[in-house]
C-alpha positions as CSV (number, residue, x, y, z in Angstrom):
1,M,-0.5,12.3,-21.6
2,K,-3.8,10.9,-20.5
3,I,-3.9,8.9,-17.2
4,A,-6.8,6.8,-15.8
5,V,-7.0,6.3,-12.1
6,L,-9.2,3.2,-11.2
7,G,-10.7,3.8,-7.8
8,A,-11.7,7.1,-6.1
9,G,-11.4,6.1,-2.4
10,M,-9.4,8.3,0.0
11,V,-6.0,7.3,-1.5
12,G,-7.3,7.2,-5.1
13,R,-8.6,10.7,-4.9
14,T,-5.3,12.0,-3.6
15,I,-3.5,10.2,-6.5
16,A,-5.8,11.7,-9.1
17,T,-5.6,15.2,-7.6
18,D,-1.8,15.2,-7.5
19,L,-1.5,13.8,-11.0
20,S,-4.0,16.3,-12.5
21,K,-1.5,19.1,-11.8
22,K,0.6,17.8,-14.7
23,F,-1.5,15.3,-16.7
24,E,-5.0,14.9,-18.1
25,V,-6.6,12.7,-15.5
26,T,-9.8,10.7,-15.4
27,S,-11.0,8.9,-12.3
28,F,-13.3,5.8,-12.5
29,D,-15.3,4.5,-9.6
30,I,-18.8,3.0,-9.0
31,S,-19.3,5.4,-6.0
32,E,-21.0,8.7,-7.0
33,S,-20.2,10.1,-3.6
34,N,-16.5,9.4,-3.9
35,L,-16.4,11.1,-7.3
36,A,-18.4,14.0,-6.1
37,I,-15.8,14.7,-3.4
38,L,-13.1,14.6,-6.1
39,K,-14.9,17.0,-8.4
40,L,-15.1,19.7,-5.7
41,N,-11.6,21.3,-6.1
42,T,-10.0,19.6,-9.0
43,N,-10.1,19.4,-12.8
44,V,-10.2,15.6,-12.8
45,Q,-12.7,14.1,-15.1
46,C,-15.0,11.7,-13.2
47,V,-16.7,8.7,-14.7
48,I,-19.1,6.3,-12.9
49,A,-18.0,2.8,-13.8
50,N,-18.3,-0.7,-12.4
51,L,-14.7,-1.7,-12.2
52,L,-15.7,-5.4,-11.8
53,D,-16.8,-5.3,-15.4
54,Y,-13.5,-6.4,-16.8
55,D,-14.9,-7.1,-20.2
56,N,-15.4,-3.3,-20.6
57,Y,-11.8,-2.3,-19.8
58,E,-10.5,-2.3,-23.3
59,K,-13.2,0.1,-24.6
60,M,-13.2,2.1,-21.4
61,L,-9.4,2.7,-21.2
62,A,-8.6,2.8,-25.0
63,S,-7.6,6.4,-25.1
64,F,-5.3,6.4,-22.0
65,N,-1.5,6.2,-22.0
66,L,-1.1,5.1,-18.4
67,I,-3.3,3.4,-15.8
68,V,-3.1,3.7,-12.0
69,C,-4.8,1.0,-10.1
70,A,-6.1,2.0,-6.7
71,V,-8.9,-0.6,-6.2
72,P,-9.6,-2.7,-3.0
73,G,-7.4,-5.6,-2.5
74,F,-10.0,-8.3,-3.2
75,M,-10.2,-7.2,-6.9
76,G,-6.6,-5.9,-7.3
77,F,-5.0,-8.9,-9.0
78,K,-7.8,-9.3,-11.6
79,T,-7.8,-5.6,-12.3
80,L,-4.0,-5.5,-12.8
81,E,-4.2,-8.6,-15.0
82,T,-6.9,-7.1,-17.2
83,V,-5.0,-3.8,-17.6
84,I,-1.9,-5.7,-18.7
85,K,-3.9,-7.8,-21.1
86,I,-5.2,-4.7,-22.9
87,G,-1.6,-3.5,-23.3
88,K,-1.5,-0.5,-20.9
89,N,1.4,0.6,-18.8
90,V,0.4,0.6,-15.1
91,A,1.4,1.7,-11.6
92,D,-0.5,-0.4,-9.0
93,I,-1.1,0.4,-5.3
94,S,-3.7,-2.3,-4.6
95,F,-2.8,-4.7,-1.7
96,F,-3.8,-8.0,-3.1
97,S,-2.8,-11.4,-1.7
98,E,-1.9,-13.0,-5.1
99,D,1.7,-12.9,-6.4
100,G,1.9,-10.1,-8.9
101,L,5.1,-11.5,-10.4
102,Q,3.0,-14.3,-12.0
103,L,1.9,-11.7,-14.5
104,N,5.5,-10.9,-15.6
105,A,5.5,-13.1,-18.7
106,L,2.1,-11.6,-19.8
107,A,3.4,-8.1,-19.3
108,K,6.5,-8.8,-21.4
109,Q,4.3,-10.4,-24.1
110,K,2.1,-7.3,-24.2
111,N,5.1,-4.9,-24.1
112,V,3.9,-3.4,-20.8
113,T,5.7,-1.8,-18.0
114,A,3.9,-2.6,-14.7
115,I,5.2,-1.3,-11.3
116,I,3.3,-2.9,-8.4
117,D,3.0,-2.4,-4.6
118,C,3.6,1.3,-5.1
119,G,2.7,2.5,-1.5
120,V,4.6,2.9,1.7
121,A,5.1,-0.7,2.8
122,P,5.0,-2.5,0.5
123,G,6.4,0.3,-1.7
124,M,8.9,2.7,-0.3
125,S,10.3,0.1,2.0
126,N,11.1,-2.1,-1.0
127,L,12.5,0.8,-3.0
128,I,14.9,1.7,-0.2
129,L,16.0,-1.9,0.3
130,G,16.5,-2.4,-3.5
131,Y,18.7,0.7,-3.6
132,H,21.0,-0.3,-0.8
133,N,21.1,-3.9,-1.9
134,A,22.8,-2.6,-5.0
135,Q,25.3,-0.7,-2.9
136,L,26.4,-3.2,-0.2
137,K,26.1,-6.7,1.1
138,I,23.1,-6.7,3.4
139,D,22.9,-8.9,6.5
140,S,19.5,-7.8,7.8
141,F,16.5,-5.7,6.9
142,D,13.8,-4.7,9.4
143,C,10.8,-2.6,8.7
144,M,8.2,-1.4,11.2
145,V,5.2,0.6,9.9
146,G,1.8,1.8,10.8
147,G,-0.9,4.5,10.3
148,L,-2.7,5.7,13.4
149,P,-5.1,8.4,14.6
150,K,-3.6,11.0,16.9
151,V,-6.6,10.9,19.2
152,R,-7.0,7.4,20.7
153,V,-10.7,6.4,20.8
154,K,-11.7,3.2,22.5
155,P,-12.1,0.3,21.8
156,F,-9.9,0.1,18.7
157,E,-7.8,3.2,18.8
158,Y,-7.4,2.8,15.1
159,K,-8.7,4.3,11.8
160,A,-8.1,3.0,8.3
161,P,-8.1,4.8,4.9
162,F,-8.5,1.3,3.3
163,S,-11.4,-1.1,3.2
164,P,-11.7,-3.0,6.6
165,I,-11.5,-6.3,4.7
166,D,-8.0,-5.5,3.6
167,V,-7.0,-4.8,7.1
168,I,-8.6,-8.0,8.4
169,E,-6.7,-9.9,5.7
170,E,-3.5,-8.4,7.1
171,Y,-4.5,-9.7,10.6
172,T,-5.4,-13.2,9.4
173,R,-2.9,-14.1,6.7
174,P,0.1,-16.1,8.0
175,A,3.2,-13.9,8.3
176,R,6.4,-14.9,6.5
177,Y,9.8,-13.7,7.3
178,V,13.4,-14.8,6.7
179,E,15.7,-15.8,9.6
180,N,19.3,-17.1,9.0
181,G,18.5,-17.7,5.4
182,H,15.4,-19.8,6.2
183,L,11.7,-18.9,5.5
184,V,9.7,-18.8,8.7
185,T,5.9,-18.7,8.9
186,K,4.1,-17.6,12.0
187,P,0.5,-16.5,12.7
188,A,-0.1,-12.8,12.1
189,L,-0.2,-10.7,15.3
190,S,2.6,-12.9,16.8
191,D,5.9,-11.8,18.3
192,A,4.5,-8.7,20.0
193,E,6.9,-6.0,21.2
194,L,6.5,-2.6,22.7
195,L,8.7,0.0,21.1
196,N,9.2,3.7,21.7
197,F,9.2,6.2,18.9
198,E,9.9,9.9,18.8
199,Y,6.7,11.8,18.1
200,A,4.5,8.7,18.3
201,G,5.4,7.3,21.8
202,T,5.0,3.7,22.7
203,L,3.6,1.5,20.0
204,E,2.9,-2.3,19.8
205,S,4.6,-4.2,16.9
206,F,3.6,-7.6,15.6
207,N,4.2,-9.9,12.6
208,T,2.3,-9.4,9.4
209,D,2.9,-10.8,5.9
210,G,4.4,-7.6,4.5
211,L,7.6,-8.7,2.8
212,R,5.7,-10.0,-0.2
213,S,7.9,-9.9,-3.3
214,I,11.2,-9.4,-1.6
215,L,11.0,-12.9,-0.2
216,Y,11.7,-14.0,-3.8
217,T,13.7,-11.0,-5.3
218,M,16.1,-10.5,-2.3
219,K,17.0,-14.1,-1.5
220,N,20.6,-13.0,-0.9
221,I,19.6,-11.3,2.4
222,P,19.6,-13.8,5.3
223,N,17.4,-11.9,7.7
224,M,14.3,-9.9,6.7
225,K,11.2,-9.0,8.7
226,E,8.3,-6.5,8.6
227,K,6.1,-5.7,11.5
228,T,3.0,-3.6,11.8
229,L,2.6,-0.9,14.5
230,R,-0.5,-0.1,16.5
231,Y,-1.3,1.4,19.9
232,P,-0.7,-1.0,22.8
233,G,-3.7,-3.4,23.4
234,H,-4.8,-3.6,19.8
235,I,-3.5,-7.2,19.3
236,A,-5.5,-8.6,22.2
237,L,-8.7,-6.9,20.9
238,I,-8.2,-8.3,17.4
239,Q,-7.3,-11.7,18.7
240,S,-10.5,-11.8,20.8
241,L,-12.6,-11.0,17.7
242,Q,-10.8,-13.7,15.7
243,Q,-11.1,-16.4,18.3
244,A,-14.8,-15.6,18.8
245,G,-15.4,-16.2,15.1
246,F,-16.1,-12.7,13.9
247,F,-13.7,-13.2,11.0
248,S,-15.2,-16.5,9.9
249,E,-16.2,-16.9,6.3
250,N,-18.5,-19.9,7.1
251,E,-22.2,-18.9,6.9
252,I,-24.4,-18.9,9.9
253,N,-28.2,-18.7,10.3
254,V,-29.6,-15.6,12.0
255,K,-33.4,-15.4,12.3
256,G,-33.8,-17.4,9.1
257,K,-31.2,-15.5,7.1
258,T,-27.7,-16.7,6.3
259,I,-24.7,-14.4,6.8
260,R,-21.0,-14.7,6.9
261,P,-19.7,-13.3,10.2
262,L,-16.8,-11.7,8.3
263,D,-19.3,-9.6,6.2
264,L,-21.1,-8.4,9.3
265,T,-17.8,-7.5,11.1
266,T,-16.6,-5.7,8.0
267,A,-19.8,-3.7,7.8
268,I,-19.5,-2.7,11.5
269,L,-15.8,-1.9,11.3
270,F,-16.3,0.2,8.2
271,D,-18.1,2.8,10.3
272,Q,-15.8,2.3,13.4
273,W,-12.6,2.6,11.4
274,K,-13.6,5.3,8.9
275,Q,-11.5,8.4,9.1
276,K,-13.5,11.6,9.4
277,D,-12.7,14.6,7.3
278,G,-10.0,16.7,9.0
279,E,-9.2,14.0,11.6
280,A,-5.6,14.2,12.7
281,E,-3.6,11.0,12.1
282,F,0.0,10.1,11.3
283,T,2.0,7.5,9.3
284,I,5.2,6.1,10.8
285,M,7.8,3.8,9.4
286,K,11.3,2.8,10.6
287,I,13.6,0.8,8.4
288,I,16.9,-0.6,9.7
289,I,19.4,-2.1,7.2
290,K,22.6,-3.7,8.4
291,G,25.6,-4.8,6.4
292,E,29.3,-4.4,6.0
293,G,29.6,-3.0,9.5
294,K,27.1,-0.2,8.8
295,T,23.6,0.4,10.2
296,I,21.4,2.5,7.9
297,E,18.1,3.8,9.2
298,Y,15.3,5.6,7.6
299,L,12.5,7.2,9.6
300,L,9.2,8.5,8.1
301,Y,6.9,10.4,10.4
302,D,4.1,12.3,8.6
303,E,0.9,13.9,9.8
304,Y,-2.4,15.1,8.4
305,D,-1.8,18.1,6.1
306,V,-4.0,20.9,7.4
307,A,-3.2,23.2,4.4
308,T,-4.4,20.7,1.8
309,Q,-6.7,18.8,4.1
310,T,-5.1,15.5,3.0
311,A,-4.7,12.5,5.3
312,S,-1.1,11.4,6.0
313,M,-1.8,7.8,4.8
314,S,-3.2,9.2,1.6
315,R,-0.2,11.5,1.1
316,T,2.5,9.0,1.9
317,T,0.9,6.2,-0.2
318,G,-0.7,8.2,-2.9
319,Y,2.4,10.4,-3.6
320,A,4.6,7.4,-3.6
321,C,2.4,5.7,-6.2
322,N,2.5,8.9,-8.3
323,A,6.3,9.0,-8.1
324,F,6.4,5.5,-9.7
325,A,3.7,6.5,-12.2
326,N,5.9,9.4,-13.2
327,L,8.9,7.2,-13.7
328,I,6.8,5.4,-16.4
329,A,5.2,8.5,-17.8
330,N,8.5,10.3,-18.2
331,N,10.3,7.3,-19.7
332,I,12.7,7.1,-16.8
333,F,11.9,3.5,-16.2
334,T,11.1,1.7,-19.5
335,H,11.8,-2.0,-18.8
336,K,9.0,-4.3,-19.8
337,G,7.4,-6.8,-17.3
338,V,6.2,-6.6,-13.8
339,F,8.4,-4.9,-11.3
340,P,8.1,-4.6,-7.5
341,P,9.8,-1.4,-6.2
342,E,12.9,-3.1,-5.1
343,L,13.7,-3.9,-8.7
344,V,13.1,-0.3,-9.5
345,G,15.2,1.0,-6.6
346,K,18.4,-0.7,-7.7
347,D,18.5,2.0,-10.4
348,E,20.0,5.0,-8.6
349,N,18.3,7.6,-10.9
350,C,14.9,6.0,-10.2
351,F,15.6,5.9,-6.5
352,K,16.6,9.6,-6.4
353,Y,13.7,10.6,-8.5
354,V,11.1,9.0,-6.2
355,M,12.7,10.4,-3.0
356,Q,12.8,13.9,-4.6
357,Y,9.2,13.6,-5.7
358,L,8.1,12.9,-2.2
359,K,10.4,15.6,-0.7
360,E,8.8,18.2,-2.9
361,R,5.4,17.2,-1.4
362,N,6.9,17.4,2.2
363,V,7.0,13.6,2.7
364,N,10.4,13.2,4.1
365,Y,12.5,10.1,4.9
366,A,15.2,11.0,7.5
367,K,18.3,8.9,6.9
368,T,21.1,8.1,9.4
369,I,24.2,6.0,9.0
370,S,26.2,4.6,12.0
């Protein structure tokens, strides 16, 4: 089977490398440097391509059986739409703001299987919820998740494997959650709490708009919330930048040149937040599901893999995406349309396959029931 991976950023390279152990993989990216890194220790074919040139997709991807989308969020929806239009099955990890379920009718028309939001959260959190929703009547679902450097460096004490613009989007988009059966909308960064975690210590949690598709697919659950985790003090710093106008999209004039403050901020933060090769970091996620007198908890704690020199966020998100891709490639999940992971997780065979795929790569979700 031939698989095309669109995007060769940190996560995209991990996806391509892992898939190449079993499939014939080609990576497409406009960045020669990203592709050069990928070429070093893999047999992945690398092609320089402008992935914004959607008119070229049909020709470019004609020979491939499956597409994996790992592009930045701002181009994610259009990329997914184009891949579906040309009739290709797809696993998508891009965090875009649009509703991917809007492409469901198109995917059915094109006889395409598309699994979207294939990361950690959204992604694994959805899969786990979907599985347990098929097992019991759930009263509440809480998810807390974050990726952080082990060494805290001021001022941000944060590093990102994603484009800073995607992170800023997370900090500025209104957060939606469900409380007592009602949809509640609050500003991102609201409802701050300090929480203690084994291995990670005290972290700051706050509202973000991470529930995404489960707001619509899991309407039977009366209470659902996702919160992002950072080191204490991060909220105040981000709010200061926001209130001072650093995230504004309105152009200003600086020495005769017009510029959007958001573009300048993103350029600065790209350097500030960029993970260095070999930099120790970790991914943490805690899920709490309550229903029928039970409390089911999952805890993910994963660190930078020294042996493979792979960042934890790349491992936990990239391998999750590949597990979903393998469901399609191996004809384990064959339904046509657009499916967020919770709709995949309700199938016990799919759920167990994904969990086992991750376990084999030492990404472990510790489960407890009380």
